[in-house]
N, C-alpha and C positions, 0 to 999 in steps of 0.2 A: 440657407440664411440667403437672406430677399435681395444683396446685392448681387448676387450671384445667379437669380433669376431675368434683375433687370437686365443684366448680359447678354443672360443667351434670351432670351424675348428681343433684346433690339438687332442681335444678331439675326434671328429668326426674319425676322421682318428688313433684314439687311437695309436699315438702318445706321449711320453716324451717331457720334453722342452730340455731336452740333446739328444733326438733323431731328436729334430726335427732341433735344433743349427747343427749338426754334417751336417742333408744332407743341410741347407740354409750355409751351411764354415763360418756359428759367434760362442760365445761361447753361455753353456747356462745360464750365468747369464745375456748374452745381450735380451737372447728369454723371463728369467723372467722380465726385467727392460720392456719390452715391452709391459706385461700382466701385471703390476700392472701401466704400461699409466706414469711410470716415462720417458719414452724415446719413439722415435718413429722410423720406424724403415723408413730407405733410401731409395730412385727409384729401386735399385737394389735390395735388401731384398725382397723390396712388388714383386718384377719383380717373381722370384725366389719362392718365396710364394706361387702368384698366378695359377706358377705353381705346384709348389708340392701338394697345396689342392684343382684345378680346379674350380677355382675361379675366375671372374675378376680383373683387376683392383679397377673397382670399384666399387664393390661391398666391397673388404677388405677396401678401402678409403670411402666411406658411408652408406654401409648396405644394397646397391640397385643396380641393372642390367640399364645404360642404353641402353636404346636400340632407334637410330631414322632414318630412313629412310632419302633419299636425299629430299624429295617433304617437310616432315615437316618442316628442314632448311633451300629450298625456301621459304614456307612458311613462317618461325619464320622472315630469312633475307631481307621478301621484305620492299619494302621502309617506309611502314605505321606501319611496327613493330620493326619497325628498334630500339632497347632500349639506344643507342643515341644518337639519332633524329637529324643525318648527309644524304645524299644524296648520302655515298658511294658506297652504296649497289644497289642504283637505278642504280647508274653510270655504275657500274661493269656488272650487269644484261644486261640493254643496249647495253655496249662495245660487252660483252661478250656470253650472249644468246641469241642473235636473235631468 
């Protein structure tokens, strides 16, 4: 859960809720609500949090870092692996990746 990661990252940074709130330009009560799971931060706050804590947005939101290469993307988006069973990606490759 994201709220647990926020608590953990804040404590690892040796910050109080008030200190984190000041850095993020929000109220301490808002941080409290995030940490209780009663409210979720918006994208703008998540971006600032990721910078403050030095973690990716992927980590804040999902708990894992997403890493992929162009080769992984091409493999996933081949006509055989297309999750929506359309020929869009096959057409796209034929037109633009000859």
